[in-house]
C-alpha distance (Angstrom), angle and dihedral (degrees) to the residues before:
residue distance angle dihedral
M1 . . .
W2 3.82 . .
I3 3.80 121.2 .
E4 3.85 104.6 -167.8
A5 3.77 94.5 -173.5
G6 3.81 94.1 63.0
R7 3.83 96.5 23.0
T8 3.88 88.0 -122.2
A9 3.73 128.6 150.3
I10 3.82 117.8 -156.7
I11 3.85 113.0 -155.6
A12 3.83 122.1 -177.6
D13 3.76 131.1 -158.4
A14 3.90 105.2 0.7
H15 3.82 92.6 164.4
L16 3.69 92.6 -163.6
G17 3.78 112.1 -161.6
Y18 3.81 94.5 25.7
G19 3.73 97.2 139.2
W20 3.86 95.2 51.2
A21 3.74 90.7 46.0
Q22 3.81 92.9 53.6
R23 3.72 91.4 45.7
R24 3.87 89.0 55.2
R25 3.74 87.6 53.6
G26 3.89 90.4 53.7
E27 3.77 101.0 -99.7
L28 3.73 121.3 135.5
G29 3.77 117.0 -136.1
P30 3.74 145.3 99.6
V31 3.82 108.5 -29.5
E32 3.85 102.9 -168.2
D33 3.78 123.1 54.0
T34 3.72 102.6 -137.4
K35 3.87 94.6 172.3
S36 3.79 108.4 57.4
H37 3.82 99.5 62.3
P38 3.96 93.7 49.6
K39 3.85 89.7 44.4
L40 3.78 91.8 52.8
S41 3.80 92.9 42.6
G42 3.78 89.5 51.1
L43 3.78 91.4 47.9
I44 3.76 92.2 54.0
Q45 3.86 91.9 46.5
E46 3.75 93.4 49.9
L47 3.76 103.2 39.3
R48 3.83 103.7 24.9
P49 3.72 95.1 -144.7
T50 3.81 120.0 -170.4
R51 3.88 92.6 -155.4
I52 3.81 135.8 29.9
V53 3.78 116.2 -163.2
F54 3.86 112.8 -161.3
L55 3.75 104.9 -152.6
G56 3.79 98.1 -148.0
D57 3.80 136.3 -59.8
L58 3.87 93.9 56.1
V59 3.72 88.1 157.8
H60 3.84 127.2 29.6
A61 3.74 107.6 -140.1
P62 3.93 141.3 12.2
K63 3.75 124.7 -115.0
P64 3.86 96.7 35.1
G65 3.74 119.8 -157.9
G66 3.75 122.8 -116.5
E67 3.85 99.0 -91.1
E68 3.80 90.5 39.7
R69 3.72 94.0 50.8
N70 3.85 95.0 44.4
A71 3.84 90.5 52.2
I72 3.78 93.6 49.1
E73 3.82 93.9 46.2
I74 3.88 92.8 50.2
L75 3.82 91.6 50.9
L76 3.86 95.5 45.4
S77 3.80 93.5 41.6
D78 3.77 89.2 50.3
L79 3.89 91.6 50.9
A80 3.79 93.0 43.5
S81 3.86 90.6 55.0
K82 3.81 87.3 60.2
V83 3.71 110.7 32.8
E84 3.89 140.8 11.5
I85 3.80 111.8 -91.4
V86 3.74 123.9 -153.8
L87 3.86 120.8 -177.2
V88 3.83 118.3 -154.5
R89 3.71 99.8 -156.2
G90 3.81 117.4 -113.6
N91 3.78 129.7 -172.2
H92 3.95 91.3 -95.6
D93 3.92 88.3 53.4
R94 3.81 95.2 64.3
A95 3.69 92.3 117.3
F96 3.89 100.6 32.5
A97 3.84 94.1 109.1
R98 3.75 90.1 57.3
D99 3.80 97.9 39.7
F100 3.85 99.7 40.0
G101 3.73 106.2 10.5
H102 3.79 91.0 117.7
L103 3.86 89.1 69.9
G104 3.88 90.5 72.2
I105 3.90 94.7 -129.2
S106 3.78 112.8 160.0
V107 3.74 112.4 -118.2
A108 3.88 121.8 -161.1
E109 3.83 138.7 163.5
S110 3.77 92.4 -125.4
W111 3.84 143.0 1.7
S112 3.70 129.7 -145.3
G113 3.88 135.6 -173.8
S114 3.81 140.6 132.1
N115 3.84 91.0 24.2
L116 3.87 89.7 -55.6
Y117 3.87 124.6 123.6
A118 3.87 112.1 -162.0
L119 3.80 125.3 -159.7
H120 3.70 132.3 164.6
G121 3.78 93.1 -121.8
D122 3.76 104.1 -137.7
R123 3.70 92.3 121.2
L124 3.83 103.4 45.6
S125 3.75 94.2 138.6
R126 3.83 86.9 68.4
C127 3.65 96.8 37.4
A128 3.82 120.4 113.9
V129 3.90 113.2 -156.4
P130 3.81 106.5 -104.4
E131 3.76 127.7 -149.0
G132 3.70 112.2 -83.2
H133 3.89 129.7 26.4
L134 3.84 112.5 -38.0
V135 3.84 115.9 -136.4
L136 3.76 119.3 -163.9
G137 3.73 141.1 -174.5
H138 3.88 128.1 179.9
L139 3.78 99.4 77.8
H140 3.77 99.8 76.6
P141 3.87 100.0 -150.5
V142 3.76 117.4 -152.7
L143 3.75 138.1 170.3
S144 3.80 121.2 -137.0
T145 3.71 116.3 -140.6
K146 3.89 139.4 148.5
D147 3.75 128.0 -116.6
A148 3.78 126.2 -137.2
A149 3.78 92.0 -81.7
G150 3.82 92.1 52.2
A151 3.82 95.8 -107.2
R152 3.76 113.4 146.8
L153 3.82 115.0 -117.6
K154 3.78 133.3 -170.0
L155 3.79 111.1 -150.0
P156 3.84 120.6 -163.2
L157 3.83 107.5 -112.9
F158 3.80 133.6 -155.4
L159 3.87 110.6 -147.9
T160 3.77 119.2 -158.9
S161 3.79 136.9 175.6
P162 3.87 126.3 167.8
S163 3.76 90.8 -84.9
V164 3.73 108.2 24.3
T165 3.85 139.9 45.5
V166 3.80 125.2 -170.9
L167 3.80 116.8 -161.0
P168 3.74 124.5 -146.7
A169 3.71 122.3 -119.3
F170 3.83 114.7 -84.8
S171 3.79 91.9 -152.7
P172 3.87 113.8 100.1
Y173 3.88 87.6 -141.4
A174 3.70 103.7 46.1
G175 3.75 115.6 109.9
G176 3.86 120.7 -158.1
F177 3.82 147.2 -177.7
D178 3.81 115.8 -60.6
V179 3.78 109.1 -126.7
S180 3.84 90.2 -152.3
K181 3.88 84.5 70.2
G182 3.75 94.9 51.1
L183 3.79 137.4 -95.9
P184 3.75 131.5 -70.5
N185 3.86 111.7 -92.4
D186 3.83 92.2 -118.7
L187 3.86 92.6 53.4
E188 3.92 89.1 46.8
R189 3.78 87.3 55.5
L190 3.74 96.0 50.1
I191 3.98 94.4 46.6
G192 3.74 93.6 42.2
A193 3.79 112.1 171.6
E194 3.76 94.2 -15.5
S195 3.99 122.2 122.8
L196 3.80 114.9 -103.7
E197 3.74 126.2 -153.6
G198 3.81 133.6 176.8
V199 3.77 141.9 -149.8
A200 3.85 114.0 -151.4
V201 3.77 115.3 -156.8
T202 3.78 135.5 -159.0
G203 3.76 121.8 172.1
R204 3.91 104.6 -46.3
I205 3.91 93.5 -21.3
A206 3.75 120.8 99.3
K207 3.86 121.2 -175.2
R208 3.82 122.5 -166.2
I209 3.81 112.8 -132.7
G210 3.68 128.1 -175.3
P211 2.82 172.0 -108.0
I212 3.84 86.5 -30.0
R213 3.82 110.6 -134.4
R214 3.85 111.2 -112.4
R215 3.75 129.5 -155.7
């Protein structure tokens, strides 16, 4: 999400270190994330933000191994040398202060600006709707579709209503809930009777979709 007035980019669910963390749990798959750093560098080069707000789950797991820690530190140190970084704490960031506190990144429970109020979203059942427009991460919305060859794709999806916006996961490896199968109950509660639309994204293409069918 880009806020022009404050030159602020809000990014949800980067899950840095995901591949290494899954390997430690015995899963076989890509270890090194070769996409997040170029994407973030490209964002800075194109938009020239003064601030990046990571809306929770910046890292995937506590107690990172040596290569995992090194890769995360290089990426975050590079970003911090160019822009202000704020981390809104997510459920995966519970040990961030212990593991990466030496990087000097600001950590908060929420962020607000330009009439927006941003939370990670892992505690929606206990969330009272604040003043202004609520921005959430955590839920990783996607839209399932098929390409011309019939292969099934899951496209990251921005969801927005008059009072709530849910950001897709920035991580290239994070799955999510498929909006074609309905919304999580807590999100339904927040949106209420409001209309809901989406923007599906792939590469540099964005396609508006809506209204999203509700239960």
